[in-house]
C-alpha positions in Angstrom: -12.0 -45.0 -59.7 -8.9 -44.8 -61.9 -5.9 -46.8 -60.7 -2.4 -45.6 -61.5 -0.4 -48.8 -62.2 3.2 -49.7 -62.2 5.0 -49.5 -65.6 7.2 -52.5 -66.1 8.9 -53.8 -69.3 7.2 -51.4 -71.6 3.6 -51.7 -70.4 1.3 -51.1 -67.5 1.4 -53.9 -64.9 -2.1 -55.4 -64.9 -2.0 -57.5 -61.7 -4.5 -56.6 -58.9 -3.0 -54.2 -56.3 -2.7 -55.6 -52.8 -2.5 -52.1 -51.4 -3.3 -48.7 -52.8 -3.0 -45.0 -51.9 -5.3 -42.1 -52.6 -4.5 -39.4 -55.1 -6.1 -36.1 -54.1 -6.6 -32.8 -55.9 -5.2 -30.3 -53.4 -7.2 -27.4 -54.8 -10.5 -29.1 -54.0 -9.7 -31.7 -51.5 -11.3 -34.4 -53.6 -9.9 -37.9 -54.1 -9.5 -38.3 -57.8 -7.7 -41.6 -58.2 -5.8 -44.4 -56.5 -2.2 -45.6 -57.0 -1.0 -49.1 -56.7 1.6 -49.7 -54.0 4.3 -52.2 -55.1 5.0 -55.4 -53.3 8.6 -56.8 -53.0 7.7 -59.2 -55.8 6.6 -56.3 -58.1 9.8 -54.4 -57.4 11.8 -57.5 -58.2 9.8 -57.9 -61.5 10.8 -54.3 -62.5 14.4 -54.8 -61.6 14.5 -58.1 -63.5 13.0 -56.4 -66.6 15.6 -53.7 -66.3 18.4 -56.2 -65.9 17.4 -58.1 -69.0 17.1 -54.9 -71.0 20.5 -53.8 -69.9 22.2 -56.7 -71.7 21.1 -55.1 -75.1 20.9 -51.4 -74.2 24.4 -51.2 -72.8 25.7 -52.2 -76.3 23.4 -49.8 -78.2 25.4 -47.2 -80.1 25.7 -43.7 -78.8 23.9 -42.6 -82.0 21.0 -44.8 -81.1 20.7 -43.5 -77.6 20.9 -39.9 -78.8 18.3 -40.5 -81.4 15.8 -41.9 -78.8 16.5 -39.0 -76.5 16.0 -36.5 -79.3 12.6 -38.1 -80.1 11.7 -38.1 -76.4 12.7 -34.5 -76.2 10.3 -33.6 -79.0 7.4 -35.5 -77.4 7.9 -33.9 -74.0 8.0 -30.5 -75.6 4.8 -31.3 -77.6 3.0 -32.6 -74.5 4.4 -29.9 -72.1 0.9 -28.5 -71.4 -0.5 -32.0 -70.7 2.3 -32.7 -68.3 1.9 -29.4 -66.6 -1.9 -29.8 -66.2 -1.5 -33.3 -64.8 1.1 -32.0 -62.4 -1.1 -29.1 -61.2 -4.1 -31.4 -60.6 -2.1 -33.6 -58.3 0.5 -31.2 -56.8 -1.5 -27.9 -56.7 1.2 -25.5 -58.0 -0.1 -23.0 -60.5 0.1 -23.8 -64.2 2.8 -21.3 -65.0 5.0 -22.8 -62.3 4.2 -26.3 -63.6 5.2 -25.4 -67.2 8.5 -23.9 -65.9 9.2 -27.2 -64.0 8.6 -29.2 -67.2 10.9 -26.8 -69.1 13.7 -27.1 -66.6 13.5 -30.9 -66.7 13.5 -30.7 -70.5 16.8 -28.9 -70.4 18.4 -32.0 -68.8 16.9 -34.2 -71.5 18.5 -31.8 -74.1 21.9 -32.0 -72.2 21.6 -35.8 -72.3 21.0 -35.7 -76.1 24.7 -34.7 -76.4 25.9 -38.0 -74.9 28.2 -38.8 -77.8 30.3 -35.8 -76.7 29.8 -36.3 -73.0 31.1 -39.9 -72.9 34.3 -39.2 -74.9 37.3 -40.6 -73.1 41.0 -39.7 -73.1 43.8 -41.2 -75.2 47.6 -41.1 -74.6 49.8 -42.4 -77.4 53.2 -43.8 -76.6 53.1 -44.0 -72.8 55.9 -46.6 -73.2 57.6 -48.1 -76.3 54.8 -49.1 -78.6 52.3 -48.9 -75.8 49.2 -46.7 -75.8 46.7 -46.0 -73.0 43.1 -44.7 -73.0 40.2 -44.4 -70.6 36.6 -45.1 -71.2 33.4 -44.8 -69.1 30.9 -47.6 -68.9 27.4 -47.9 -67.5 26.7 -49.4 -64.1 23.7 -51.6 -64.9 20.3 -51.2 -63.3 20.0 -47.9 -61.4 17.1 -46.5 -59.4 15.6 -43.1 -58.7 13.5 -42.2 -55.6 11.9 -38.8 -56.1 9.7 -36.3 -54.0 6.3 -34.9 -54.5 7.3 -31.3 -55.0 8.8 -31.7 -58.5 7.2 -34.8 -60.0 8.4 -33.9 -63.5 11.7 -32.1 -63.1 13.5 -34.0 -60.3 13.1 -37.5 -62.1 14.4 -35.8 -65.2 17.5 -34.9 -63.3 18.2 -38.6 -63.2 16.8 -40.9 -65.9 17.8 -39.0 -69.1 21.5 -39.1 -68.2 21.4 -42.6 -66.7 19.7 -44.0 -69.8 21.9 -42.0 -72.2 25.0 -43.5 -70.4 23.7 -47.0 -71.2 22.0 -47.9 -67.9 18.5 -49.1 -67.4 16.3 -47.3 -64.9 13.7 -48.1 -62.2 11.9 -45.0 -60.9 9.9 -44.8 -57.6 8.1 -41.5 -57.8 6.1 -39.9 -55.0 2.8 -41.7 -54.4 1.1 -38.3 -53.9 1.3 -37.3 -57.5 2.4 -40.2 -59.8 0.4 -39.5 -63.0 3.0 -37.3 -64.6 5.5 -40.2 -64.5 2.9 -42.5 -66.2 2.7 -40.0 -69.1 6.5 -39.8 -69.3 6.7 -43.6 -69.5 4.2 -43.6 -72.4 6.2 -40.9 -74.2 9.4 -43.0 -73.8 7.6 -45.9 -75.5 6.5 -43.6 -78.3 10.1 -42.3 -78.7 11.3 -45.9 -79.4 13.0 -46.7 -76.1 13.2 -50.5 -75.8 10.9 -52.2 -73.2 12.6 -52.6 -69.8 15.0 -49.7 -70.1 12.6 -47.4 -68.2 10.4 -48.8 -65.5 8.1 -47.3 -62.8 7.1 -48.8 -59.5 4.8 -46.9 -57.2 4.4 -47.1 -53.4 5.9 -46.4 -50.1 8.7 -47.7 -47.8 8.2 -51.3 -49.0 9.3 -50.3 -52.5 12.1 -48.0 -51.3 13.6 -50.6 -49.0 13.6 -53.2 -51.7 15.3 -50.9 -54.2 18.1 -50.0 -51.8 18.7 -53.6 -50.8 18.2 -55.4 -54.2 21.5 -57.0 -55.3 20.9 -56.2 -58.9 20.5 -52.4 -58.3 23.9 -50.8 -58.8 23.1 -47.2 -57.8 20.4 -45.1 -56.2 19.6 -41.4 -56.7 17.3 -39.8 -54.1 15.8 -36.4 -53.4 13.8 -35.7 -50.3 14.0 -34.9 -46.6 17.2 -35.1 -44.6 16.2 -38.1 -42.3 15.1 -40.2 -45.3 18.1 -39.1 -47.4 20.4 -40.3 -44.6 18.5 -43.6 -44.3 18.7 -44.2 -48.1 22.4 -43.3 -48.1 23.4 -45.5 -45.1 21.4 -48.5 -46.2 22.2 -48.2 -49.9 26.0 -48.0 -49.2 25.7 -50.8 -46.7 24.4 -52.8 -49.6 27.4 -51.8 -51.8 25.5 -49.3 -53.9 26.6 -46.0 -55.2 24.3 -43.4 -53.7 23.6 -39.7 -54.2 21.0 -38.5 -51.7 20.0 -34.9 -51.9 18.4 -33.8 -48.6 16.7 -30.9 -46.8 17.4 -27.2 -46.8 17.0 -23.9 -45.0 18.0 -21.5 -47.6 19.0 -18.0 -46.5 18.9 -14.8 -48.5 21.3 -12.1 -47.2 20.4 -8.5 -48.0 23.1 -5.8 -47.4 22.2 -2.2 -46.9 23.5 -1.2 -50.4 21.2 -3.6 -52.2 18.5 -2.7 -54.7 15.6 -3.0 -52.2 12.9 -3.1 -54.9 14.7 -6.0 -56.6 15.3 -7.7 -53.2 11.6 -7.4 -52.2 10.4 -8.9 -55.5 13.0 -11.7 -55.3 12.3 -12.8 -51.8 8.5 -12.9 -52.3 8.8 -14.8 -55.5 11.4 -17.2 -54.0 9.6 -17.7 -50.6 6.0 -18.2 -51.8 6.4 -19.7 -55.3 4.9 -23.2 -55.3 3.6 -22.4 -51.8 7.2 -22.7 -50.5 7.3 -26.4 -51.4 10.7 -26.2 -53.0 14.0 -27.4 -51.7 15.5 -24.2 -53.1 12.8 -21.8 -51.7 14.1 -18.9 -49.6 12.8 -19.6 -46.1 15.1 -17.2 -44.1 15.6 -13.6 -45.0 18.6 -12.1 -43.2 18.7 -8.3 -43.3 21.9 -6.5 -42.4 21.8 -3.1 -40.6 19.2 -0.7 -41.9 18.1 -3.1 -44.7 15.4 -4.6 -42.5 13.5 -1.4 -41.9 13.7 -0.5 -45.6 12.8 -3.9 -46.9 9.8 -5.0 -44.7 7.3 -2.5 -46.0 8.1 -3.4 -49.6 7.7 -7.1 -48.8 4.3 -6.6 -47.2 3.1 -4.6 -50.2 4.0 -7.4 -52.5 2.4 -10.1 -50.3 -0.8 -8.2 -50.4 -0.9 -8.7 -54.2 -0.4 -12.4 -54.0 -3.6 -14.2 -55.1 -4.0 -17.7 -53.6 -6.3 -20.0 -55.5 -6.7 -23.1 -57.7 -3.5 -23.7 -59.7 -5.6 -24.2 -62.9 -7.0 -20.6 -62.6 -4.8 -18.2 -64.6 -5.2 -15.5 -62.1 -3.7 -17.5 -59.2 -0.2 -16.7 -58.1 0.1 -19.4 -55.5 -1.8 -22.7 -55.2 -2.6 -25.0 -52.2 -0.3 -27.2 -50.2 0.0 -30.8 -51.4 -2.1 -32.6 -48.7 -4.3 -31.8 -45.7 -1.7 -33.4 -43.4 1.0 -31.1 -44.7 -1.2 -28.1 -44.4 -1.8 -28.9 -40.8 1.9 -29.4 -40.2 2.9 -26.1 -41.7 0.0 -24.2 -39.9 1.3 -25.7 -36.6 4.7 -24.1 -37.3 3.0 -20.7 -37.7 1.3 -21.1 -34.3 4.7 -22.3 -32.8 6.4 -19.2 -34.1 3.9 -16.9 -32.5 4.1 -18.9 -29.2 7.9 -18.5 -29.2 7.8 -14.8 -29.6 8.4 -14.1 -33.3 6.5 -11.2 -34.8 3.9 -12.5 -37.3 3.9 -9.5 -39.7 1.6 -11.3 -42.2 -0.8 -14.1 -41.2 -2.0 -16.3 -44.1 -4.0 -18.7 -42.0 -7.3 -17.0 -42.7 -7.1 -17.2 -46.5 -10.2 -18.5 -48.3 -10.7 -19.5 -51.9 -14.1 -19.0 -53.5 -15.7 -22.3 -54.5 -12.9 -24.4 -52.9 -13.8 -24.7 -49.2 -12.1 -28.0 -48.8 -8.8 -27.1 -50.6 -5.5 -27.2 -48.7 -4.8 -23.4 -48.7 -2.5 -21.3 -46.6 -1.7 -17.7 -47.6 1.8 -16.2 -47.4 3.1 -16.0 -43.8 5.8 -13.5 -42.9 7.7 -13.5 -39.6 9.9 -10.7 -38.4 12.5 -10.6 -35.6 13.0 -14.3 -35.6 16.0 -15.6 -33.6 18.1 -18.7 -34.3 16.8 -20.4 -31.2 13.2 -20.6 -32.5 11.7 -23.7 -33.9 10.6 -21.9 -37.1 14.2 -21.0 -37.8 15.7 -24.4 -36.9 13.2 -26.7 -38.8 12.6 -27.1 -42.5 8.9 -26.0 -42.7 8.5 -26.6 -46.5 5.6 -24.2 -46.9 4.8 -20.5 -47.5 6.4 -19.3 -44.3 9.3 -16.7 -44.5 11.4 -16.0 -41.4 13.2 -12.7 -41.1 16.3 -12.5 -38.9 17.8 -9.0 -38.4 21.6 -8.7 -37.8 23.9 -5.7 -37.5 26.8 -6.9 -39.6 27.9 -9.0 -42.6 29.9 -11.2 -40.2 26.8 -12.0 -38.1 25.0 -13.0 -41.2 27.9 -15.3 -42.2 27.9 -16.8 -38.7 24.3 -17.9 -39.2 25.2 -19.8 -42.3 28.3 -21.4 -40.6 26.2 -22.8 -37.9 23.3 -24.0 -40.0 23.1 -27.8 -40.5 22.0 -27.4 -44.1 23.9 -25.9 -47.0 21.8 -26.3 -50.1 21.4 -22.8 -51.6 22.1 -19.3 -50.5 21.7 -15.8 -52.0 23.2 -12.4 -51.4 21.8 -9.1 -52.6 24.2 -6.3 -52.9 25.6 -3.8 -55.4 29.1 -4.2 -54.0 31.1 -6.5 -56.3 33.8 -7.0 -53.7 31.3 -8.0 -51.0 29.7 -10.5 -53.5 33.0 -12.0 -54.5 34.1 -12.4 -50.8 30.7 -14.0 -50.0 30.8 -16.5 -52.9 34.3 -17.5 -52.0 33.8 -17.9 -48.3 30.3 -19.2 -47.9 30.1 -23.0 -47.2 27.1 -23.8 -49.3 26.6 -25.8 -52.5 24.8 -23.3 -54.7 25.2 -19.5 -54.5 23.2 -16.7 -56.0 24.3 -13.1 -56.3 21.2 -11.0 -56.8 19.5 -14.3 -57.8 17.3 -15.7 -55.2 17.0 -19.3 -56.4 20.4 -20.3 -57.9 19.3 -23.6 -59.5 22.1 -24.3 -62.0 21.4 -25.0 -65.7 21.5 -28.6 -66.9 25.1 -28.4 -68.0 26.2 -27.6 -64.4 25.4 -29.8 -61.4 22.9 -29.4 -58.7 23.6 -30.2 -55.0 24.3 -28.9 -51.6 26.8 -29.4 -48.8 26.6 -30.5 -45.1 23.3 -32.3 -44.4 21.8 -31.2 -47.7 23.7 -34.0 -49.5 24.8 -37.5 -48.6 27.2 -38.9 -51.1 30.0 -37.4 -53.1 28.3 -36.4 -56.4 25.6 -33.9 -57.4 22.9 -34.5 -60.0 22.9 -33.7 -63.7 25.7 -32.0 -65.5 29.0 -33.8 -65.8 28.8 -35.0 -62.2 25.6 -36.8 -63.3 27.5 -38.5 -66.1 30.2 -39.6 -63.7 27.7 -40.9 -61.2 26.0 -43.2 -63.8 29.3 -44.5 -65.2 32.5 -46.0 -64.0 35.9 -45.5 -65.4 38.1 -48.1 -67.0 41.7 -47.6 -68.1 43.0 -49.7 -71.0 46.7 -50.2 -71.9 47.4 -51.6 -75.3 50.5 -53.0 -77.1 50.3 -54.7 -80.4 53.0 -57.4 -80.6 56.3 -56.6 -82.2 58.6 -59.6 -82.6 61.7 -57.5 -81.7 60.2 -56.8 -78.2 59.9 -60.4 -77.1 62.0 -62.1 -74.4 62.1 -62.7 -70.7 61.7 -59.7 -68.4 60.4 -60.2 -64.9 60.9 -56.6 -63.8 58.1 -54.1 -63.0 56.9 -52.4 -66.2 58.3 -48.9 -66.6 57.9 -46.1 -69.1 60.8 -46.5 -71.5 
């Protein structure tokens, strides 16, 4: 059986694996490969390779870094279908969704190609007599990324293109559930001319994570995942004097006002709730209908759910693929049962879905709950599956009150044709990313992605200029070239004269 190995110092690490994990095709339930789990010594080896490479890479010209990234960008674009297929085989999402993921990651690579412009500093001439000051941003050193299963191509691309463009070297710990996409990325970086050791990959579990967040030579850690683990990474990383950005869980709400375009709202909520089987941190998992909107919207949603075809992600006719593992399928299914037990109305039950020729796949059809209350478990917990909860409220203020009391604040959407209501909403809502008639408001690469409250631990979001700032630190330089007429004793505090 094929073994996915660590990628260290420009090549696959050939040592025998002490521990391994299984890689499964979610569509069929078949084990297709194994992945090596890193030991502490192997993590140390990757960090050492990155530290050694940093001594040269930090001094590489901006032109050199940009040239490598442009070459990498072309290779990723050329191999987009290969990446998408590899992704689908291990994650389960449909090919069109996988191709979209690769494209959104590629946009961050393209943004990082502009690093000569992004790293420009500031200059002030004559801050004092014959004295000039300027600021520069310099790389941190070895930085690490710890990324989730749901976007094995895109989420790592939120991190390493900018980190490397800024002059850092990178150690990536991707999800052990679907690591093969990262292996292909590492090979493409080699082909693009990235020096050995600048980009390294270690696979594994908590052993690898813990070593990265405690290693004295790792300067910063980027993380995307669940709230409990994000908090763990943040607390332990900062305790070890590291800069940390840890993006966490979500319970994204979509507010629909009575004046909204109901056809658009129905299309949008079905796409956003059930795309990628709901395994998105930006999925809409709570629909909040205001006033009469609920009665008008629910029939339209049911019509659209009836047209969603669940199947193997490699089949072009499939709209929604399987969940990532049998364990996750069982967990999500248990939430559906819990919702019924607690009194929610299960308007659409996807538990009976079957896929021809795939009896052992991890499939769950779209599930739609109506008349959910905030006290119910299905409202309070992040389910991370194709389960949409509908909460009916009488007023806009009741809808806003739901958001105010929610522990997460990743993304939110409002659907309305009232510009004043939309402006009021986007100003007042305490959430990191807001969509107006857009259900999944994921920013473009030149803006930054991140939430508020318990959806983010740390001060900075990913990609965009906040990404540049996260992977660099500022240095202020004050310069005076000697002038013989300015010499002499002066023990006073320097002032601007």
